[in-house]
N, C-alpha and C positions, 0 to 999 in steps of 0.2 A: 509383788510375788509372781514368779514365773508360772506359766500354765503347766499342768501335769498332763502328759499325753498317755493315751491308752492304745492298745493294739487296734481297736476299731478306728482310731484316727490315722493309722499308718498302713491300712490294708493295701493301698496301691503299691507300696514298697514290697509286698509279699507275692507279687505276680510272677516273679522270676524273669522278668524282661531285662532288668539290669541285675547281674549277680551281686549278692551281698558278700561283704568281707567278714570273715569269722576269725576272731582272735581267741586263742586259748593259751594256757600256761602249764608246762610240765611240772613234775614233782621236784625237779632241780631248779625251778624258777625261770627256765628258758621259755620265752614267748614263741608262739607260732601263729602265723596269719595265712589264711587260705580263702579262696572263693568257694562258695557253696552253690550247688545247682539250684536248690530251691529252699525257700523259707515259707512255711504254710501256716495260715490262720487256723487255730484250733478253737479258741474262745477268747473273750476279752482279757483273760489272764495267762493264756498259754499259746505257744507257737511250737511248730515241729520243724526239725531240720532233717534232711535226707542223710541216711547212713548208707554209703555205697562202698567204701573201701575201709579196711582196717589200717588206717594211716596214722600219722603223728597226731592229728586232731582227735581221732578216736582214742588213742592212747592217753592223751592229756585229759580228756573229759572223764575217763574212767578213774583217774587218780585225783583230779581237781575239777569238780562239777561246774565251775563258774566259767562263763564265756561272755564275750562282747561282740555285737554285730553292728557293722556300719552298713546302712541300707539307703537306697535312693528311690524317690518317687519318680517313675518314668515319665509322668506328665508335667510335673513342675520342677524337676531336678532338685527338690528339697531333700536334704539329707538328715538322717536321724541315727542316734547311737542308742542301742538297746542292750541292757545288761540282763543276762539270763543265768538260770541255775538248772542243770540237767536233772531230770526226774527218772525217766525210764525209756526203754526202747520197745516199740510195738512192731511185731513181725507179721501180723495178720489183722484182719478186721477192717472196719470202715475207714479209719484214718490212714492205715497203710495202703488201702486200695485207692483212695483219693490221691495220695501222694505218688503212688506208682503210675497212675494214669497221667497225672500232670507232668511227671518226670519224662514219660515217653514222648510227650509233645515237645518239651524243651530239648531233649536229646536229638529228635528228628530235625528240629529247627537249627541246631548247632552242628549238624552232620555227625552226631555221636551215637546214632542208633546202634545198639549191640554193645556199646561201651558202658553206658550208664545202666547199672542194674541195681535196683533198690534192695538193700539187705534189711533195712528197718527204718522206722520212723522214730527219731529221737525227740521225745517230748520235753520241753523246757518250761519252767515258770518264768514269766517276765517280771523282773524286779523293778525296773524303771526304764523310761524312754525319755531322751532329751534331744532337742533339735541341735544340729551342727550349724554354726553361723556360715553364711555364704549367700550368693545370689540365687534367686529362684525365679521361675516363670509364673505368671498369673494362672490361677486355676482355669481349666478348660472343661466346658460342659460337653460331654459326649453322648449323643443320642437323646431321646425324649426324657423329660422330667419324670422320674420313676414313681414318686408318690401320687401325682395326678393320674398317671397311667394305671396304677394299681387301683385307685379309687374308682375310676371309670369302669374298669374291668370287673371289679367285684359288684358294682351296681348292675352291670349288664348280666352277670351270672345270676344274681338274685331275681331278675325279672323273667328268667326262663321258665316255661311252663311244660316242657317235655324234655325227655332225655336226649333226643336227637337235636333239639334246639340248643341244649346245654353244650353238647359236643361242638356244634357249629359256632356257637357264641365264643367259646374259649379260643378256637382257632382264629376267629375274626378279631378278637381283642388283642391277641399276641401280634397279629399283623398290623392292625390299625393303631393301637396305643403304644406298643413296644417296638414297632418296626422290625419284627421278626418274621421273615418271609418263609423260611423253610422249617417245618415243624411236623411232628408226628405224635399221636396219642395212642398208647398201648393199654389195654385192659389186662389186669393180672389174673392168672389162673394159678393160684398158689399150690393147689393139690398136684397139678401137672408140672409145676416148676417152670412155667413159661409165661411169656407176654404175647398178647394177640393184638395186632394193629387194627384199630377201629376207625381211624381217620387220619388224614394228612393234608397238608396244604403246601403249595409251592412246587409241586412235581407234576409231570404229565399224567400220572395215574395215581389213584388213591392207595392201592396196595392192600385194601381191606382183607384181613385174614392172615396176613404174613405173621410169622412167629419168630420170637427170639427166646432162647433158653435163659433162665436165670444164670448170671455169671458170665455171659458172653458179651464182650465189648462194653462200651460206655453204658449202654441202656441196660444190659443184663446185670452189670455190677451194681448199678444204682438200685435195681430191684432186690438183688440178693443182700446187699449191705444196708439198704434202707437209708442211704444218704445221697445228697447231690454229688454228681461226678462232673467235673468241668475241666476241659482241655483247651489251652490257649493257642496251640499250634498243631498242625497236621501230625498225626501219629498213626502210621500204617497198621500197627498191630491192634489199634482200637477202632479201626474202621469196621462197622458192623457186618458188612458182607464177608470180610475175611474172618472176623471173630466167630461168626456163626459156622462157617465152613471148618475152621480149626476145631471148634467144639464138637461138631458132628463127627469129624474124623477121629477125634480122641474117644468118642463114645461109640464108634463103630456104626454110625448112622448115615454114611455117605449116600446110600441108595435113596434115603428119604429126601435128600436135597433135590433130587431130580423131579420130585412132585411138589416141592415147596413153592409157595407163592413168593416171588421175588419182592424184596423190600424196595420202595422208592428211596430216593436220596441223592445227595451230591456224590459224584464219583470220588472226589478228594476233599472232604470237608477240612477246613483249616481250624475252625473253632467248633467245639461240641459241648453240649451240656444236657444232662439227663436229670430230671427232678422226680423223685418218687411222690406219689399221691396216697395219703393215708386217710382212713376213716376209723371209727371206733372198733371195727372188726379186723383191722390190719391193713396190709397193702392193697389198694384198689386199682392203681394204674401207675404208669410212668409217662411223664411228658418229656419229649425229646426235641431239642432245637439245635440247629447247626447253621454254619455260615462258611462261605468261601474266603472270608477275611480273617487274617490273624488277629488274635486278641479282641475278638468281637464281644465276648461275654465276660464281664468283670464281677467282682464280689458284690457290688450293689445290685446289679441285675439279678444275680443269683438269689440274693435276699428277697427281692421283689417277687421273683417267680416261685420261690418256696412259699411265700405268703399267699400268692394267688392259687397255688396248688392246694393249699390247706382249705381255702374257700371253695375251690372246685370239689374237693373230696367231701366236704359237708353237703354241698348241693347235690352231688351224685348219690349219696346215701339218702338224702331227703326225697329225691325223685323216685328212688327204688321203693321207699316206704309208701309214698303217695300212689305209685302205680299199683302196689299190692292192695291198698285200700280201695282204689277205684275198681279193681277187679271184683272185690267182694261186693261192692255196691251194685255193680253191673249184674253180678250173678243173682242178687236178690230182686233186681228190677225186671229181669227178662229171662227167657229160656235160652239155653245154649243154641248157637246157630247151626246145629247139625243138619237140619232139614233144608237149608238153603241150597237150591240146585246149583251145580257148577256150570260155568260158562262153557259153551261148546268150543272145543279146540279147533283151530284152523285145519283145513284139509292139506294134504301134501305128505311128503315122506316124513316119517316120525324121527324125532331126535332120540338117539339111544343114550339112556342115562344109566350109568353103572354105579353100584354102591358096594363098598367093601366094609363088612361089619366090624372088622378088628379095630379100625380107628375112624370109622364112618366117613371114609374118603368118598367123594362124589366126583365122577367124571362125566362131562357132557361130550359124547362122542369119544374121541381120544384125548381131549383136553381136560387137564386137572382143574377142578373148580375150588373145592374147599373140603375140610374134614372136621373132626371133633364135634363139639356140641352143635355148631351151625350146620354141619353136614348131616347129623342125626335129625335135626329139625326139618331140613329141606327134604330128606327122604320120606319122613312121615307126612309132610304136606303133599308131596307128589303122590304117595300111595292113596291118601284119602281123597285127593282131588280127582285122580284118574280112575281109581278102582271103586271107590265108595260114592263118587259123584258129589262130594262135599264142596260147596262153593264158598263158604265163609268159616273163619276160625276165630276163636277168642283167646286172648293171652291166658286167661284163667284155665280154660279147658286144656290148652297145650301144657300149661305148667303141671296139671294134675294127671296128664296122660300116662298110664302105667307102662307104655312102650318105651318111654324115655327114661331109662335107668342110668342117668348121668349125674355125677356129683356137682353140687353148687349150681344147679340149673335155676333154682328158684330165685336167687339173688341176681342172676345175670341174664334172665330170659329176654327182657326188653333190649338190653345191649346186644345180645347175640342176634336178635332179629334185625337190629340196625346194621350190624356187621354183615349179615347175610344179604340184606337188601343192597348195601353198597358194593359188595363183592359181585353180585349179579349185574349191577350197572357198570362196574369197572370192566367186566368181561363182555359187555354188550350181549348178554345171554338172552335167548328167546323166551324168557320167563321172568316174572317180577313179583315182588311182594308189594301190595297196595293196601293202604289203610281204608277201611270202610266205615269206621266209627270209633268211639272211645273203647280202646282195648280190643278192637276187632280188625281183621284184615283178611285178604284173600290172596290166593296164588294165581296170577294171570299167566296163561300159557299162550304164547304166540305161535307155537308149533305143537303138533301132537307129539307125545312122548312114548317111548318104549322103555319100560323099567326092567333092569336086570340086576339081580342081587348075586354077586360073585361068591361062590361057595368056599373058595380057598382062603378068604379073609385077609388077603394081602394085596396091596396095589402093585 
């Protein structure tokens, strides 16, 4: 009995590296064969084909929903014949966005940027798949073995005892076990509709505090649609620097870009993948990886990173819950550290620190530092350290401070402190956040500061 193949068995054929041949038949019985730009995996029983032009293929499918695809595995040159039945066309949503991003990379690789424009994602049910006899190459192992890499990574994440260690361990595992050198981790701020960079690896600077709106580029689309977005070839319109500028221009926010923290990253990434991280409360983060090599990230690696992101999401929520429990325990065990004297600031000319209340932007001298939740926290710390002489703070007291009227602060306080700490290091600022105990920290000042709150409320 011959083996029955599933879509999972032939996913290498769906990468778009070797175009697939699509055969359809018109109402008059006349066959038509054409090449398709991409054939994409939907699930074990369905695939999607790109609808770009209202041509003979489209006309045939609408009157006769059956089609046959001849496809080739680009690694082994093994060929397969797949019989399909057309079900529907999607013109928006996760599947459409995945296909649109992938098509942009294929078009750029083939010199067809501006020519390929996705009109819809045609979804087909797979009726059967059969191999086509012929010579083939032996299978080739590309990159590390993914199951061992996934197991080692999940074990490492389970051993983390702090949120900062969790972030650093995820980055180290991607590098060490998966061979992914360039990566970024963004925390989600769903209410503001944006992602905030909390850590990166493989770049000269961390870029902590950089922001990406939902829907901008590969990263923003993954957040908005809640699905992985993967591109195999360089696609200029999906480069995040251009995507953010285009989004800001469309929203009338170009002035904001002049004070935005620049994203780290490759100037021209050839392969990109963004993986959303979920918890029981919704989207928590987005993991982004990139490479200067074409076709660096395949379906199997995508599966592995989706599984790793799920484990990371569970660990992230567990650490937040544990931190909250520790704060309550610390509050019962001791008094708040309000009376601890502040360290004496060094002599010399003061550093002028400006605060803009509208978005809590902070400037050190004339240099933009950070804004939002992290900016509000830093301004409060500076005020209490310099004006009230407070030398130590607790996470719990900060969380309950009535001066911080900011949404979603409770769940993200520890992560925001990590972000702020890394941003200060990234900028080589003359101030730093230092841990002094469990759930406690201080603001270290290497220069005296002059605080100025700008009344106009705009940077």
